[in-house]
N, C-alpha and C positions, 0 to 999 in steps of 0.2 A: 502494499500500498505506501510506496513511495512517492507516488505521484500527488498524492494529496498533501496539499498544501496546510500548514500552519492556521487554525481556524476552525469556524463552526461547519459543519454537515450534517446531513439525515439519510441516515442509510434504515430499509427494514432486514431482518433476521433474526434471530432467535437466539436463546443464552443456550450455551451446552453446558458451562460450567462456573459456580459461585464457590469463592472462599472468602470466610470473614476473620479478619485480626481480629487480636485479642481487644486492642483498641476499638473496633466497629466500624473501620475500616473497611469497603469489600472490592473483591477486584473478581470481574467478572470476563467468560472468555468468550466471545462473541465470534458465530458464525454469520457475515454479512455480506449482500448484496455488494458483487462490483469491487469486494475489498477481500474475502473470503474470514477465516477465523483470527481475530486479533484481542488481545489481551485493552480490558480497559476498566479504570480505576473508578471507584466514588468512594471518596474519602467521608466517613462519616455517618454513611449510607445504615448501617443498621443502630448506630445510636440515640435518632432524633434528631442531626443536625440537618439531615435530606432525606428525607422518605420517597422511594419509589414503587412504594406498593406492592404489588405482587409482578409487576413487570420485569425485578431481576431476578426470579425465579425459574431452577431451570423446566427448559422446553416450551416456555415461556416466548411467540412471535410478536412483536412489536418495531413501530418505526423507532429507530434509536437517536436522538438529540445529541452530540458527541464535539467534543471538543480535542481538537490535538495541539498540544502543547510541542515543544522542544523535540523529546523522547516520549511522553506519554500520552496514552486519550483519556477522556474523564470525559461520564456519560454527566450529562446538563438533564433530560426529562426521558422518558419514554411513552408511548403511546400504543396500547395494548391491541394489537389485532387477533391473536387468536390463544387460547392458550390450553385448549383440549382439558379444560377442567370437568369433562364427561366421563373422562379415560380414565382420573385418577381412582374409581372405585373398581374398575375395571384389571384385574389383576394379571391376565393374558397381555392387554394392548394394553398397559402402561412398561410390564417387562419390555412388548420389545423395543419401545420410545427410548426408554434409557438404555439397552445395548445399544441401541442402535445409536445413540446420543455418544457413548463411551467410543463406539468403530469410530465417529468422525473425529474424534482427541486424540485420537492415538493414530490417525492416519493422512487425516490432514494438514499440509502444509501453512504454518500459521503466516500470513498476509498474503497469500496464493489464491486467486482467483478461483472459483467452484461454483458458480451460479448455477450449472447444471445439479449439480450434487442436491445442492442447496433446496433446489424444485424439489428436487425426489423426494427428498427428507419431507417436506411439508405436504406434500400431494399425497406420501404413506402415512401419512398422520391423519388426512382426513377420508381415507381408505378407512383407517380403523373407527375411526368416528362414526363413519355409516354405515359401521357393521359387517366388515369385510373381514372372515377372519382369519387370524393373527398371524398364521403359521403360513398364507398363502399372500399377505403382504409383506412379510417377513420375504418370502425368496423373492420374491417381483423387486422389494427395493435393494437387496444384495446382487439382484442376477444387473437389473441395473444401474449401478454402481461401478459395478466391474464391468459392466458394458462400455459406459461412458469413458472409463480406463483403458479402452482396448484390449480387458485379459478375460473376459466372460467365456464361460465354457460354449461352445455350439450348440444347438439343442436340435439341428437340422445334418449336421455332416459329424461325423467319425471322426474324431483323436489322431486316431491310428490310416486308418486306407481312403478315407474322405470319401465313404460311400455315405449315400443320405440316411438315417435312423428311424427306423422303424420303433423296435427296442433294444435299449441298451444298459450300460452300467456303469454310473457316474463314479468316478474317483474324485481321489486331489489332483488330477492331471487332467478332468472333461471328461467327455461322454465318448464310451467306446463301440462300436458295434459287437453282438458274440462272437466274432471270428477274431477280432483284436483286444478283447476285453483279456485281462489276466486275472487272478482267482484275487476277491475283494472285491469293493465298489459295492455299491446300492445297486440293484436290479431296480432297472424301469420297463414296467409293463406297457404296449403301445400307446394304452387309455392312460397311465401315470405320465410317459412324456409327454401327449397333447395337452395334456391339462396344464403343465407347467409353460408349455409352449404361451399357451393361454391366457395363462396369468400373467404376462410380461410385453404379449401381442395387443389384449385386446383394449380400446380405452375404457379410461375408468369409471366410468357409467355401466357398462357392460362386465366391467369386473366385479360393479357391489351387484347386479345382478347374478352372477354366475356361480362368485361365489363368498357367497352372504354366511355369514356363521350359523343360519340354522341350514344349511344346506352344508353336509360336508361327511364325507362316507371315508376317509384316506387317511386320519391326522399324522398314524404312525409312520404310513409314507414320506407325508410331506412334513413332518419332525426330523427324517431321516435327511433328508433331500437339503432342509437348513444348516443341518450339520454341518454336511460334507460342501455347502456351496461356501458356507463361515470359515471353510480350512485354509479357501483363497486369498483371505485376508493373513494368514503367518507370512504369505510370500510374497507382498508387499515393500 
């Protein structure tokens, strides 16, 4: 974010992390549009000098009014746009958001713009809010994130021979047809493979219709697929 000059500016984004010092000062890790992740200071924010309400809670989306000093960013005010408060009582959904928050903190580069992933994070939260099953949203979010970075496993082509996939095995090196697959990895039936494809290719409104939480018959298979796709992040 070196191109942003000293002074006031306003950017939308989300709170990824918050730390409170013994003196009551707050340090925020914000993921901002056009700026990527940045550390922002809010002196005295937890001891009454300045109050930001729920705008500095993790997972809250807001338009942040910031001041950039010579070396540090300071929070001046924030206008909440989405707090996903309705998900706080839904354990599976809120745990997914918190897990993704942790992945973003570990894998994003501070100060490096990453608007596509920011938008994906927000829209994935909306899908949870709309009632799409958390396991489906997780696969969609993680696969699309990896795809933005050019490292997602192909859901159509065998990673070994390049043939069209019908059934496959999903491992840490991609999807392979039965002829190329080595022992181990999750077996994906033709039906399961097609569901994985649909979850990432359908528009959001169709995903809501297709994978609403009330419709779901193969949770174990989706859970294993999510665990496999998570392993890709250990190589980033």
